[in-house]
C-alpha positions, 0 to 999 in steps of 0.5 A: 024799522028801528023801534024795539017792537019792530025789531022784535017782529023781525026776529019772530018772523025770520025765526019762523022762516028759518024753522020752515026752510032750514033743510033747504039751506036758505037760512044763512041770510035769515040768521044774519037778519035775526042777529042784526036785529038782536044787536040793534035791540041791545043798542037801543036798550042800552044807554049811550055811555054804557054802550060805549063802555061795552065797546071798549071792554071788548078788548078785554074779552078778546085778551082773555080768550087769546090768553086762554088760547095761548095757554092751550086751555081749549086743547086740554078739554075733551069734547063731550067731557068737562074738566075741573079747574084744579086739573086744568090749572095743573096742566096749563101751569096757572093758579086755579083761582086766576085761571077760573076768573079768565075762563068765566069771563070767556064763558060769559062772552060765549066761549067755553061753558061752566056746566057745574061749579068748579068745572069747565067744558066746551060749548058749540063755539069753543068746540070749533077749535077741536074740530078743525085745525086750520080754523083753530090756527086762523082764529088764534092768529086773528085774536093776536093780530086784532089786539096788536094791530088795532092799537096802532091805527092812530099812529098809522094816520100820523105817518101816512094820512093818505092811507097809501103806503103799506110800510106805514100800516098799523100792522107794520108799525105794531110789528116793528122790531127795535133797530129794524126798518118797517116791513110789510105783512108780506115781507114778514110772512116770507121771513117767518115760517109760522106767520106763513103757516098761519096765513095759509090756515086763514085762507083755508078756514075762511073758504069753508064759510058759506059766504066765501064758498068755492061753489061761488067760484065754480058757478061764476063762469063756464069753465069749459071754455078755457083750458089753463088757469093761473091762480094768482096769489092762490096758495095753498091752492084751494081755488084750483082744487075746487075747480079741478074737482068739477072740471077735469080738463083744466090745468092750473099754475098756482103762483105765490110767494116762495115760502107759501109755494113751498108749504103748498107743494107739501100739502097738495093731495096726490090726486092733483099733482098732474094738474096743479103746478106751483110757481113762486111769482112776484105780483108786481113783476111781468107775468111769465105764464101764458094761459087762458085765464088769470084768477085773482081771489082776495088779492086786490083789496090787499093793496092801495090803488097805485099798487093794485094797478101795477099788479094788473099791468104785470098780468097783462104782459103775458096775456094773448087776445081773448084771455080772461081776467077774473077778480074775486072780491067783496064789492061795496055796491053789492053789499045789502045795507039793509042787513046790519050784520052784512054791512058790518062785515063789509065795513070791518073788512075795509078797515081791517085791510087798511090797518093790515096792508093799506088796502081797501074794499072797492066798488065795481066801478072803482075796479073797472076804472083801476083795470082800465087804467092799468091797460086799456085792452081789458074789456069788462064783460060782466059781474057775477054775484051769487046769492049767499056770497059776500064775494063777487067775480068781475070778468074781463077779456083782454082785447089786442087792439092797440099798444098798451097804455101803462099809465106811467109804469111797466109793472116790472118791479116790486115796490120798495120803501123808497117809492113812498119817501 
């Protein structure tokens, strides 16, 4: 149904359902349908040239909101109160008239609110920054990186038309320092403490969203069947903490880069310290810890196929017969293509991963093929895709039956620039 009348009917019908079922928590998907229909109405009602102009002007909306965040504007406004432009300008040291122009654009875009002439206050969107430190830090990072990285996507195509070299990602190009070699995002966050903190905040904030909830991890498997779990690339440990709260017999080793491990150790609540340990580990080097299960959440989509396969090769080194491998990722074949908002989330994630890391969103079959190419002893068991989740869990069992087929790599080293020259 693509006509404006049909889309209006979708909005009306779904809004009625939302009202009736709000307390049953069935509403997130319906909100997405309403949002998608509203976007499509706007698109149908806007002439093509005007619509494209709206798209390219989005960068100025992003730039304005980012600038206000950089100045600390949202943090100078108390919740439930407004502040005059005069007082706000004095605090952030920007001329009052200029500041008001940027605040008003942000407000028109849905960030902040002008309750009366000459004053500004929070709205429900901007108030999020005052209520959750991790979300505020993650969103600030996102606005910054989106502007810088997206501008170099075309240059990334020129440097690597295959989209397989992490050193040629749009992010790497946009962050190249004068006279220095290109580096990956992961090398950067290991070198720059603030970037590492921003990434951990991003992981914590995203896990709080309903569609990425830890509840979906808890329900994906009968965790009573295992005793030890390696949470690979899992800092700050939110997956392990969620499972530890529900399954008191489980013990965990959370592995990540050294700086991420240092930050996670400091922030781990005391009640988990006897059951959750941290270990700095290179995903591409042979796994050192033998456990009953290995969990990879939001890891594989960060890498091109060849490197994702090496990660699986490295994991197999420590596995005993019957060990479990879990891959927790967005899967293209599980996306509801009839819901435009969900499709956009998937498409955006796929392109974001390419721009940042040369990674990609894959299908179930692609993951099964990738894991089997890494080691034929992995047997695919099942896929768990809970209602309301944008991430699925693929479950594999390691079956000891023949010498490993390493597909030409022993998975024992970290890739370097020379691998791509």
